[in-house]
mmCIF file of the C-alpha atoms, coordinates in Angstrom:
data_MODEL
# 
_entry.id   MODEL 
# 
loop_
_atom_site.group_PDB 
_atom_site.id 
_atom_site.type_symbol 
_atom_site.label_atom_id 
_atom_site.label_alt_id 
_atom_site.label_comp_id 
_atom_site.label_asym_id 
_atom_site.label_entity_id 
_atom_site.label_seq_id 
_atom_site.pdbx_PDB_ins_code 
_atom_site.Cartn_x 
_atom_site.Cartn_y 
_atom_site.Cartn_z 
_atom_site.occupancy 
_atom_site.B_iso_or_equiv 
_atom_site.pdbx_formal_charge 
_atom_site.auth_seq_id 
_atom_site.auth_comp_id 
_atom_site.auth_asym_id 
_atom_site.auth_atom_id 
_atom_site.pdbx_PDB_model_num 
ATOM 1  C CA . MET A 1 1  ? 0.000  0.000  0.000   1.00 0.00 ? 1  MET A CA 1 
ATOM 2  C CA . ALA A 1 2  ? 2.930  2.351  0.689   1.00 0.00 ? 2  ALA A CA 1 
ATOM 3  C CA . GLU A 1 3  ? 4.072  1.870  -2.931  1.00 0.00 ? 3  GLU A CA 1 
ATOM 4  C CA . ARG A 1 4  ? 0.679  2.918  -4.268  1.00 0.00 ? 4  ARG A CA 1 
ATOM 5  C CA . MET A 1 5  ? 0.721  6.017  -2.089  1.00 0.00 ? 5  MET A CA 1 
ATOM 6  C CA . ALA A 1 6  ? 4.191  7.078  -3.243  1.00 0.00 ? 6  ALA A CA 1 
ATOM 7  C CA . HIS A 1 7  ? 3.227  6.577  -6.895  1.00 0.00 ? 7  HIS A CA 1 
ATOM 8  C CA . ALA A 1 8  ? 0.056  8.660  -6.492  1.00 0.00 ? 8  ALA A CA 1 
ATOM 9  C CA . ILE A 1 9  ? 2.041  11.489 -4.890  1.00 0.00 ? 9  ILE A CA 1 
ATOM 10 C CA . GLU A 1 10 ? 4.585  11.448 -7.736  1.00 0.00 ? 10 GLU A CA 1 
ATOM 11 C CA . ALA A 1 11 ? 1.789  11.648 -10.317 1.00 0.00 ? 11 ALA A CA 1 
ATOM 12 C CA . THR A 1 12 ? 0.232  14.572 -8.487  1.00 0.00 ? 12 THR A CA 1 
ATOM 13 C CA . ASN A 1 13 ? 3.570  16.365 -8.331  1.00 0.00 ? 13 ASN A CA 1 
ATOM 14 C CA . LEU A 1 14 ? 4.134  15.832 -12.058 1.00 0.00 ? 14 LEU A CA 1 
ATOM 15 C CA . ALA A 1 15 ? 0.652  17.148 -12.812 1.00 0.00 ? 15 ALA A CA 1 
ATOM 16 C CA . ASP A 1 16 ? 1.323  20.204 -10.616 1.00 0.00 ? 16 ASP A CA 1 
ATOM 17 C CA . ILE A 1 17 ? 4.621  20.873 -12.347 1.00 0.00 ? 17 ILE A CA 1 
ATOM 18 C CA . LEU A 1 18 ? 3.031  20.567 -15.787 1.00 0.00 ? 18 LEU A CA 1 
ATOM 19 C CA . GLU A 1 19 ? 0.201  22.889 -14.762 1.00 0.00 ? 19 GLU A CA 1 
ATOM 20 C CA . ARG A 1 20 ? 2.686  25.502 -13.502 1.00 0.00 ? 20 ARG A CA 1 
ATOM 21 C CA . VAL A 1 21 ? 4.811  25.282 -16.643 1.00 0.00 ? 21 VAL A CA 1 
ATOM 22 C CA . LEU A 1 22 ? 1.787  25.691 -18.909 1.00 0.00 ? 22 LEU A CA 1 
ATOM 23 C CA . ASP A 1 23 ? 0.423  28.511 -16.753 1.00 0.00 ? 23 ASP A CA 1 
ATOM 24 C CA . LYS A 1 24 ? 3.673  30.490 -16.488 1.00 0.00 ? 24 LYS A CA 1 
ATOM 25 C CA . GLY A 1 25 ? 5.484  29.315 -19.622 1.00 0.00 ? 25 GLY A CA 1 
ATOM 26 C CA . ILE A 1 26 ? 9.077  28.237 -19.966 1.00 0.00 ? 26 ILE A CA 1 
ATOM 27 C CA . VAL A 1 27 ? 11.635 29.195 -22.605 1.00 0.00 ? 27 VAL A CA 1 
ATOM 28 C CA . ILE A 1 28 ? 14.588 27.059 -23.597 1.00 0.00 ? 28 ILE A CA 1 
ATOM 29 C CA . ALA A 1 29 ? 17.108 28.714 -25.901 1.00 0.00 ? 29 ALA A CA 1 
ATOM 30 C CA . GLY A 1 30 ? 20.397 27.683 -27.405 1.00 0.00 ? 30 GLY A CA 1 
ATOM 31 C CA . ASP A 1 31 ? 22.667 28.334 -30.354 1.00 0.00 ? 31 ASP A CA 1 
ATOM 32 C CA . ILE A 1 32 ? 24.840 25.920 -32.288 1.00 0.00 ? 32 ILE A CA 1 
ATOM 33 C CA . GLN A 1 33 ? 27.684 27.313 -34.382 1.00 0.00 ? 33 GLN A CA 1 
ATOM 34 C CA . ILE A 1 34 ? 30.064 25.458 -36.638 1.00 0.00 ? 34 ILE A CA 1 
ATOM 35 C CA . ARG A 1 35 ? 33.302 27.311 -37.419 1.00 0.00 ? 35 ARG A CA 1 
ATOM 36 C CA . ILE A 1 36 ? 36.522 26.375 -39.100 1.00 0.00 ? 36 ILE A CA 1 
ATOM 37 C CA . ALA A 1 37 ? 39.515 28.717 -38.742 1.00 0.00 ? 37 ALA A CA 1 
ATOM 38 C CA . ASP A 1 38 ? 37.280 31.575 -37.536 1.00 0.00 ? 38 ASP A CA 1 
ATOM 39 C CA . VAL A 1 39 ? 34.969 31.198 -40.543 1.00 0.00 ? 39 VAL A CA 1 
ATOM 40 C CA . GLU A 1 40 ? 31.374 30.645 -39.563 1.00 0.00 ? 40 GLU A CA 1 
ATOM 41 C CA . LEU A 1 41 ? 29.915 27.856 -41.679 1.00 0.00 ? 41 LEU A CA 1 
ATOM 42 C CA . LEU A 1 42 ? 26.605 27.277 -39.954 1.00 0.00 ? 42 LEU A CA 1 
ATOM 43 C CA . THR A 1 43 ? 24.550 28.808 -37.152 1.00 0.00 ? 43 THR A CA 1 
ATOM 44 C CA . ILE A 1 44 ? 21.423 27.188 -35.791 1.00 0.00 ? 44 ILE A CA 1 
ATOM 45 C CA . LYS A 1 45 ? 19.309 29.126 -33.304 1.00 0.00 ? 45 LYS A CA 1 
ATOM 46 C CA . ILE A 1 46 ? 16.975 27.013 -31.236 1.00 0.00 ? 46 ILE A CA 1 
ATOM 47 C CA . ARG A 1 47 ? 14.104 28.574 -29.303 1.00 0.00 ? 47 ARG A CA 1 
ATOM 48 C CA . LEU A 1 48 ? 11.477 26.492 -27.539 1.00 0.00 ? 48 LEU A CA 1 
ATOM 49 C CA . LEU A 1 49 ? 8.495  27.920 -25.689 1.00 0.00 ? 49 LEU A CA 1 
ATOM 50 C CA . VAL A 1 50 ? 6.264  25.633 -23.665 1.00 0.00 ? 50 VAL A CA 1 
ATOM 51 C CA . ALA A 1 51 ? 3.058  27.314 -22.506 1.00 0.00 ? 51 ALA A CA 1 
ATOM 52 C CA . SER A 1 52 ? -0.695 27.012 -22.688 1.00 0.00 ? 52 SER A CA 1 
ATOM 53 C CA . VAL A 1 53 ? -2.484 28.560 -25.657 1.00 0.00 ? 53 VAL A CA 1 
ATOM 54 C CA . ASP A 1 54 ? -3.995 31.193 -23.366 1.00 0.00 ? 54 ASP A CA 1 
ATOM 55 C CA . LYS A 1 55 ? -0.574 32.148 -21.972 1.00 0.00 ? 55 LYS A CA 1 
ATOM 56 C CA . ALA A 1 56 ? 0.965  32.244 -25.455 1.00 0.00 ? 56 ALA A CA 1 
ATOM 57 C CA . MET A 1 57 ? -1.791 34.549 -26.714 1.00 0.00 ? 57 MET A CA 1 
ATOM 58 C CA . GLU A 1 58 ? -1.366 36.719 -23.621 1.00 0.00 ? 58 GLU A CA 1 
ATOM 59 C CA . MET A 1 59 ? 2.310  37.030 -24.610 1.00 0.00 ? 59 MET A CA 1 
ATOM 60 C CA . GLY A 1 60 ? 1.314  38.017 -28.158 1.00 0.00 ? 60 GLY A CA 1 
ATOM 61 C CA . ILE A 1 61 ? 2.198  34.689 -29.753 1.00 0.00 ? 61 ILE A CA 1 
ATOM 62 C CA . ASN A 1 62 ? -0.490 33.421 -32.105 1.00 0.00 ? 62 ASN A CA 1 
ATOM 63 C CA . TRP A 1 63 ? 1.323  32.172 -35.209 1.00 0.00 ? 63 TRP A CA 1 
ATOM 64 C CA . TRP A 1 64 ? -0.973 29.159 -35.519 1.00 0.00 ? 64 TRP A CA 1 
ATOM 65 C CA . GLN A 1 65 ? -3.885 31.450 -36.395 1.00 0.00 ? 65 GLN A CA 1 
ATOM 66 C CA . GLN A 1 66 ? -2.114 32.603 -39.577 1.00 0.00 ? 66 GLN A CA 1 
ATOM 67 C CA . ASP A 1 67 ? -0.636 29.219 -40.522 1.00 0.00 ? 67 ASP A CA 1 
ATOM 68 C CA . SER A 1 68 ? -2.649 27.865 -43.442 1.00 0.00 ? 68 SER A CA 1 
ATOM 69 C CA . PHE A 1 69 ? -1.506 24.325 -42.648 1.00 0.00 ? 69 PHE A CA 1 
ATOM 70 C CA . ILE A 1 70 ? -3.224 24.520 -39.247 1.00 0.00 ? 70 ILE A CA 1 
ATOM 71 C CA . SER A 1 71 ? -5.917 27.186 -39.562 1.00 0.00 ? 71 SER A CA 1 
ATOM 72 C CA . SER A 1 72 ? -8.725 26.830 -42.099 1.00 0.00 ? 72 SER A CA 1 
ATOM 73 C CA . LYS A 1 73 ? -9.471 30.558 -41.699 1.00 0.00 ? 73 LYS A CA 1 
ATOM 74 C CA . ALA A 1 74 ? -5.915 31.464 -42.722 1.00 0.00 ? 74 ALA A CA 1 
ATOM 75 C CA . ASN A 1 75 ? -6.177 29.031 -45.621 1.00 0.00 ? 75 ASN A CA 1 
ATOM 76 C CA . GLU A 1 76 ? -9.408 30.664 -46.820 1.00 0.00 ? 76 GLU A CA 1 
ATOM 77 C CA . GLU A 1 77 ? -7.786 34.105 -46.615 1.00 0.00 ? 77 GLU A CA 1 
ATOM 78 C CA . ARG A 1 78 ? -4.794 32.881 -48.635 1.00 0.00 ? 78 ARG A CA 1 
ATOM 79 C CA . ILE A 1 79 ? -7.106 31.405 -51.287 1.00 0.00 ? 79 ILE A CA 1 
ATOM 80 C CA . LYS A 1 80 ? -8.948 34.753 -51.584 1.00 0.00 ? 80 LYS A CA 1 
ATOM 81 C CA . GLU A 1 81 ? -5.608 36.561 -51.973 1.00 0.00 ? 81 GLU A CA 1 
ATOM 82 C CA . LEU A 1 82 ? -4.549 34.162 -54.717 1.00 0.00 ? 82 LEU A CA 1 
ATOM 83 C CA . GLU A 1 83 ? -7.890 34.471 -56.537 1.00 0.00 ? 83 GLU A CA 1 
ATOM 84 C CA . THR A 1 84 ? -7.586 38.276 -56.432 1.00 0.00 ? 84 THR A CA 1 
ATOM 85 C CA . GLU A 1 85 ? -4.053 38.064 -57.799 1.00 0.00 ? 85 GLU A CA 1 
ATOM 86 C CA . VAL A 1 86 ? -5.162 35.739 -60.636 1.00 0.00 ? 86 VAL A CA 1 
ATOM 87 C CA . LYS A 1 87 ? -7.977 38.161 -61.563 1.00 0.00 ? 87 LYS A CA 1 
ATOM 88 C CA . ARG A 1 88 ? -5.512 41.066 -61.583 1.00 0.00 ? 88 ARG A CA 1 
ATOM 89 C CA . LEU A 1 89 ? -3.067 39.179 -63.788 1.00 0.00 ? 89 LEU A CA 1 
ATOM 90 C CA . LYS A 1 90 ? -5.838 38.174 -66.212 1.00 0.00 ? 90 LYS A CA 1 
ATOM 91 C CA . SER A 1 91 ? -7.009 41.783 -66.510 1.00 0.00 ? 91 SER A CA 1 
ATOM 92 C CA . GLU A 1 92 ? -3.448 42.927 -67.308 1.00 0.00 ? 92 GLU A CA 1 
ATOM 93 C CA . ALA A 1 93 ? -2.994 40.280 -70.031 1.00 0.00 ? 93 ALA A CA 1 
# 
């Protein structure tokens, strides 16, 4: 029975930690650079934000709303833009 109790406490602690991270947000950042003889060949910048959607929007992050791969609304807007551009090109021809 003591084993069950310890496992339940660990699960609760993990849930609490996850809730805090999503509520507050956490940023992990790092850069990778490859250089040979002081010549930079490659730089990779890594940025990871873990937060709830509400927290991200509060921070002004809402890229998924404009991503046509994710958002049907953004996809519809892109289709309208393309149709307008096709009409304009046809009228110029």
